KETIDO-884075 format. One record per atom (N, C-alpha, C, O): x, y, z; residue in three letters. Coordinates in steps of 0.02 Angstrom, whole numbers, padded with zeros to 5 digits, always signed. Each point is the difference from the previous one (the first is absolute). Layout:
N
XYZALA
...
END
This chain:
87
-01621+00433+07267UNK
+00046-00028+00005UNK
+00012-00075-00038UNK
-00006-00033+00052UNK
+00014-00004-00090UNK
+00018-00056+00013UNK
+00061-00044+00008UNK
+00053+00009-00029UNK
-00069-00064+00077UNK
+00057-00040+00011UNK
+00046-00054-00051UNK
-00022-00045-00034UNK
+00084+00065+00042UNK
+00017-00051-00065UNK
+00030-00058+00023UNK
+00014-00041-00044UNK
+00002+00025+00112UNK
+00009-00058+00014UNK
-00020-00029+00073UNK
-00009+00038+00048UNK
+00001-00120-00042UNK
-00015+00011+00076UNK
+00066-00063+00015UNK
+00030-00042-00034UNK
-00031+00062+00092UNK
+00050-00064+00031UNK
-00011+00000+00066UNK
+00000+00053+00032UNK
-00011-00113-00006UNK
+00026-00046+00051UNK
+00048+00040+00056UNK
+00060+00009-00011UNK
-00094+00013+00074UNK
+00043+00016+00043UNK
+00069-00041+00015UNK
+00044+00028+00031UNK
-00036-00092-00052UNK
+00056-00047+00023UNK
+00055+00022-00062UNK
+00060-00012-00001UNK
-00098+00045-00046UNK
+00060+00019-00073UNK
+00023+00074+00024UNK
+00057+00022-00004UNK
-00102+00003+00024UNK
+00002+00071+00005UNK
+00055+00010+00054UNK
+00039+00046-00014UNK
-00025-00084+00080UNK
+00052+00023+00024UNK
+00052-00023+00003UNK
+00040+00013+00045UNK
-00029-00065-00105UNK
+00067-00016-00041UNK
+00014+00041-00045UNK
+00057-00007-00021UNK
-00094+00059-00009UNK
+00015+00032-00080UNK
-00023+00063+00019UNK
-00015+00037-00047UNK
+00007-00010+00114UNK
-00032+00058+00016UNK
+00066+00063-00044UNK
-00031+00026-00047UNK
+00095-00002+00048UNK
+00051+00046-00011UNK
-00029-00039-00108UNK
-00003+00040-00046UNK
-00004-00077+00041UNK
+00010-00014-00062UNK
-00074+00026-00043UNK
+00006+00018-00059UNK
-00088-00017+00099UNK
-00037+00031-00007UNK
-00019+00072+00005UNK
-00042+00030-00034UNK
+00092-00003+00095UNK
+00026+00067-00001UNK
+00010+00033-00076UNK
-00039+00034-00033UNK
+00101-00056+00021UNK
+00013+00023-00062UNK
-00028-00016-00071UNK
+00024+00026-00051UNK
-00089-00082+00051UNK
-00029-00004-00040UNK
-00060+00069-00012UNK
-00011+00022-00057UNK
-00023+00005+00116UNK
-00050+00037+00005UNK
+00046+00083-00007UNK
-00029+00052-00017UNK
+00090-00054+00032UNK
+00015+00054-00001UNK
+00007+00010-00066UNK
-00020+00055-00019UNK
+00043-00094-00027UNK
+00010-00004-00090UNK
-00053+00009-00026UNK
-00023+00052-00024UNK
+00000-00107+00028UNK
-00079-00016-00044UNK
-00049+00038+00021UNK
-00049+00013-00036UNK
+00057+00017+00112UNK
-00069+00027+00009UNK
-00075-00042+00021UNK
-00057+00023+00006UNK
+00095-00123+00006UNK
-00038-00054+00009UNK
-00038+00036+00070UNK
+00013+00050+00034UNK
-00078-00109-00030UNK
-00035+00026+00081UNK
-00013-00086+00011UNK
-00035-00038-00034UNK
+00069+00024+00084UNK
+00007-00067-00008UNK
-00029-00021+00074UNK
+00024+00026+00051UNK
-00087-00085-00046UNK
-00024-00015+00034UNK
+00033-00059+00027UNK
+00019-00047-00034UNK
-00012+00055+00130UNK
+00016-00050+00042UNK
-00074-00029+00028UNK
-00050+00033+00018UNK
+00062-00112-00022UNK
-00053-00046+00006UNK
+00006-00053+00089UNK
+00044+00002+00042UNK
-00077-00022-00043UNK
+00006-00052+00060UNK
-00054-00032-00001UNK
-00054+00026+00014UNK
+00064-00105-00035UNK
-00047-00036-00011UNK
-00044+00001-00041UNK
-00054-00028+00009UNK
+00079+00080-00089UNK
-00006+00004-00046UNK
-00068+00052-00016UNK
-00046-00003-00041UNK
+00068+00063+00107UNK
-00039+00045+00000UNK
+00036+00055+00016UNK
+00044-00002+00043UNK
-00065+00075-00085UNK
+00042+00070-00002UNK
-00008+00027+00081UNK
-00048+00031+00022UNK
+00101-00050+00009UNK
+00012+00029+00076UNK
+00020+00097+00009UNK
-00023+00048+00030UNK
+00096-00069-00094UNK
+00014+00082+00002UNK
+00014+00020-00074UNK
-00010-00040-00045UNK
+00040+00120+00033UNK
+00013+00014-00094UNK
+00072+00032+00036UNK
+00013+00038+00047UNK
+00024-00078-00097UNK
+00078+00067+00012UNK
-00009+00031-00066UNK
-00025-00039-00039UNK
+00038+00095+00015UNK
+00006+00050-00045UNK
+00069+00035+00018UNK
+00040-00023+00041UNK
-00032+00089-00083UNK
+00048+00026+00005UNK
-00017+00061+00038UNK
-00058+00017+00006UNK
+00109+00017+00020UNK
-00015+00087+00046UNK
-00061+00025-00047UNK
-00059+00010+00011UNK
+00107-00004-00077UNK
-00025+00047-00037UNK
-00076-00004-00029UNK
-00028+00050-00024UNK
-00003-00117+00028UNK
-00062-00026-00011UNK
-00050+00009+00040UNK
-00060+00001-00011UNK
+00113+00010+00094UNK
-00045-00013+00042UNK
-00030+00085+00014UNK
-00057+00021+00008UNK
+00111+00008-00010UNK
-00011+00087-00014UNK
-00034+00026-00023UNK
-00029+00052+00013UNK
+00027-00088-00056UNK
-00051+00023-00072UNK
-00086-00003-00001UNK
-00041+00042-00019UNK
+00033-00132+00055UNK
-00073-00015+00036UNK
-00019+00039+00051UNK
-00059+00013+00011UNK
+00127+00016+00037UNK
-00037+00028+00055UNK
-00022+00072-00003UNK
-00031+00035+00040UNK
+00058-00021-00102UNK
-00003+00099-00015UNK
-00077-00031-00048UNK
-00051+00032+00015UNK
+00043-00072-00051UNK
-00077-00010-00043UNK
-00062+00006+00063UNK
-00051+00034-00002UNK
+00074-00078+00057UNK
-00043-00007+00035UNK
-00016+00074+00051UNK
-00055+00023+00018UNK
+00121+00000-00005UNK
-00037+00084+00010UNK
-00040+00004-00030UNK
-00058-00020+00003UNK
+00091+00053-00043UNK
-00063+00035-00071UNK
-00050-00009+00005UNK
-00041+00044+00015UNK
+00025-00104-00025UNK
-00067-00056+00013UNK
-00038+00027+00056UNK
-00060+00012+00003UNK
+00111-00003+00046UNK
-00043-00001+00080UNK
-00035+00088+00001UNK
-00055+00021+00020UNK
+00095+00001-00040UNK
-00001+00084-00010UNK
-00048-00002-00029UNK
-00004-00037-00048UNK
-00060+00084+00070UNK
-00082-00010-00015UNK
+00004+00086-00058UNK
-00030+00001-00054UNK
+00072+00060+00081UNK
-00001+00045-00063UNK
+00033-00006-00035UNK
-00019+00033-00048UNK
+00100-00077+00029UNK
+00016-00022-00032UNK
-00041-00021-00068UNK
-00009+00025-00056UNK
-00007-00074+00085UNK
-00056-00067-00047UNK
-00054+00048-00014UNK
-00015+00005-00060UNK
-00025+00039+00108UNK
-00043+00050-00041UNK
+00048+00045-00068UNK
-00024+00000-00057UNK
+00067+00024+00066UNK
+00039+00025-00052UNK
+00017-00046-00043UNK
-00003+00027-00056UNK
+00020-00085+00050UNK
+00005-00029-00072UNK
-00072-00024-00016UNK
-00019+00001-00059UNK
-00010-00016+00093UNK
-00059-00017-00037UNK
-00026+00068-00044UNK
-00025-00015-00054UNK
+00027+00088+00070UNK
-00023+00043+00004UNK
+00031-00010-00077UNK
-00024-00031-00047UNK
+00075+00062+00049UNK
+00055+00014-00058UNK
-00010-00055-00058UNK
+00004+00018-00059UNK
-00018-00093+00076UNK
-00014-00052-00061UNK
-00053+00022-00034UNK
-00011+00006-00060UNK
-00028+00006+00120UNK
-00095+00041-00029UNK
+00009+00052-00058UNK
-00036-00003-00050UNK
+00086+00054+00057UNK
-00006+00044-00027UNK
+00047-00018-00072UNK
-00012+00034-00050UNK
+00065-00089+00044UNK
+00001-00032-00048UNK
-00017-00029-00046UNK
+00037-00005-00049UNK
-00109-00029+00052UNK
-00025-00050-00013UNK
-00071+00046-00039UNK
-00037-00022-00044UNK
+00033+00112+00087UNK
-00036+00030-00015UNK
+00023+00044-00041UNK
-00029+00053-00012UNK
+00093-00072-00017UNK
+00046+00043-00063UNK
-00003+00081+00021UNK
-00014+00044-00041UNK
+00031-00030+00120UNK
+00002+00072+00013UNK
+00071+00033+00008UNK
+00041-00040+00021UNK
-00022+00089-00030UNK
+00062+00025-00032UNK
+00044-00008+00070UNK
-00020+00020+00055UNK
+00082-00054-00066UNK
+00042-00009+00040UNK
+00072+00069+00017UNK
+00032+00031-00042UNK
-00029-00026+00117UNK
+00045+00052+00018UNK
+00074-00049-00025UNK
+00002-00059+00018UNK
+00042+00083-00049UNK
+00073+00001-00016UNK
+00010+00015+00059UNK
-00033+00041+00033UNK
+00098-00086-00008UNK
+00013+00017+00064UNK
+00061+00056-00019UNK
+00027+00019+00052UNK
-00008+00003-00097UNK
+00075+00048-00001UNK
-00045+00048+00001UNK
+00029+00049+00023UNK
-00102-00030-00040UNK
-00039+00064+00017UNK
-00019+00000+00054UNK
-00036+00049+00004UNK
+00037-00077+00049UNK
-00008+00015+00066UNK
+00081+00009+00047UNK
+00006-00012+00060UNK
+00057+00037-00112UNK
+00037+00011+00046UNK
+00019+00071-00020UNK
+00039+00033+00034UNK
END
């Protein structure tokens, strides 16, 4: 995830509502800096939930093994199962 802009904390204090509108409309990620060093990130709830979901999958050893197995099967041109055939 890229940081779209950096804003000093003093400016962030006075423009918080505007920043929230921007991140919700444009899905931007804003770094809030203190003395020029990023100290916090402001992102939309949707972006945050997506990031947490990705982290949950990456932390699940069984899920990651299945993803890697599936990726290898695709690379080896193994026949894939159509989801509709399972129903």
